[in-house]
DOVODREN-710253 format. One record per residue: residue in three letters; x, z, y of N, C-alpha, C, CB in turn. Coordinates in steps of 0.05 Angstrom, whole numbers, plus 5000, padded with zeros to 4 digits. Glycine has a CB too. Layout:
N
AlaXZYXZYXZYXZY/...
END
This chain:
96
Met501750004976500050005000501850005025498150245000/Thr501149845045502649835069501650045089502449555082/Thr503450175102502850385122503750285149504150655114/Asn502050335169502850275197502550525213501050045208/Leu504650575229504750795247505750695274506551025236/Cys504350755295505150675322505250925339503150475334/Ser507150915358507151115379506950965405509651305379/Cys505451075424505050945449504651145472502650755448/Val504751045496504251205519501751085533506651225539/Leu499851255539497451175554497651285582494851265540/His497651105602497551195630494651195638499250995648/Thr493851415650491051445659490851455689489751695647/Arg488451415699488051455727488751745734485051395735/Pro489851785758490652055766488352265763491552065795/Gly489052475748487052695744485252655720485452715768/Tyr485652435705483852375682485152415655482852095684/Gly487652515654489052545629487552715609491752655634/Thr486452945617485153125599482552995588484453385613/Arg481152855605478652725597479252505576477152595621/Val481352345582482152125563483052245537484351955576/Arg484552465538485452595513483052665496486952855520/Gly480952775507478552835491477252585479476552975508/Thr477252365494476152125484477752005461475851915506/Val480351985464482051845444482452015419484651765456/Thr482452275422482752445397480352425379483352735405/Ala478152325389475752285373475952035356473252275390/Ile477951865362478251615347479951675322479651395364/Pro478851595298480351655273483151535273478751555249/Gly485151685265487851595263489551645288487951305257/Val488251755309489651795335490252095338487951695358/Glu492652145347493452415354494952415381495352545332/Val494152595399495452615425497352855423493452655448/His499952815429501953015426502553165452504452895416/Ala502353035475503053155501502252965523506053225502/Gly502553065548502352895571499652885586502952625564/Ala497553015575494953005588495153125616492853145572/Asp496853325620497053455646498353285667498553715642/Val499853085659501152905678500152615676504152905673/Asp497852585662496452325661498152105646495752225688/Lys499952185629501552005612501552115584504451965623/Leu499652035568499252145541501152025521496352105532/Ile502452195506504152105484502452115459506752285481/Val502051885446500051845425501351725400497751675435/Thr500451815377501051665352498451565340502651845332/Ile498751335327496451215314497251145285495450955329/Glu495651215266496151145238493850995227496651405221/Asp494450815208492250685193490450885181493350485172/Thr487850825179486050985164484850805143483751115182/Ala483050915126481750755106480050535118480050935088/Asp479050585142477250395155478450225178474850535165/Thr480750315188481850175212484850135209481250335237/Gln485749925222488649865224489649985250489149565222/Ala492150085250493350205274493349995297496150305268/Ala493949745291494149545312491449505325495049275300/Asp489249515310486649485322485949725340484449465300/Val486749955331486250195348487950185373486850455332/Phe490450095371492150065394490749875415494949945386/Ala489749655406488349475424485849605436487549215409/Glu484449765421482049905430482750105452480750045407/Leu485050235451485750445470485950335499488450565463/Ser486650085502486849985530484149945542488349715530/Gly482049955526479249925537477850195541477649765518/Val479250415535478050685540477850725570479850905527/Pro475450815579475150865607477351045619472450995613/Asp478350975642480351125657483151085647479651415658/Val483550915627486250845618487150605634486350785587/Ile489450635647490550425664492250235647492250535687/Asn493950345629495850185614496450325588498350135631/Thr496950165568497750265542500350125534495550225520/Ile502450275529505150165523505950245495507150265543/Leu506550045478507550095451510450175453507149845433/Ile511050405441513850505441515250455414513850805448/Tyr513750485392514950465366512850375346516150735357/His513650205327511850125305513350135279510649845310/Tyr512250275259513250265232511150125215513950545221/Gly511949935201510049795183511549735157508849545195/Gly510649845135511949795110510549925087514849885111/Asp511749895064510650025041510950325042511949915015/Asp509050465030509250755029511950835017506950875013/Leu512951065024515551145014515551244985516651365032/Asp513351214972513151294944513951054926510251394937/Asp516450964930517350734915519550794895518450524935/Gly520051054891522051134871524951134881521850954848/Phe525351044906528051034917528651304930528250804937/Asp531051404928531851654941532551594970534351774926/His530551634988530851585016532551795030528151565029/Thr533252015016534852225028537852175024534152495016/Arg538651985008541451925003542851845029541851704982/Thr545151965034546551905059549051725055547352155073/Ser549651665030551951495026551351295004554451665018/Ala552951085003552550884982553051004955554450644987/Pro551850894934552151004907555051024898550650834887/Asp556750844908559550854900561251044917560750584901/Gly559951184936561251374953562751244977563151534937/Gln562250984981563650845002562250845029564150564994/Gly559950975032558550955057557151185065556750745057/
END
């Protein structure tokens, strides 16, 4: 299964950060981490069973009082349950 995770910054109209935070946290897959007090929300978006992160990202720019939505990071790939040791810090032969 492919997983998508996005982080973004939502700029809101001055004084509307807290209101926008309430609106966007009601959207499945969205989490607001900080910034409502300065009208620049730091947000992560994950795929859900019903929605793709990219679709939700596009939806966020249409939320009332949002001025701009900026994509900061996107991870898209297979789930990490692939049997590979992702914690290994060197090459198997010890050369890296």
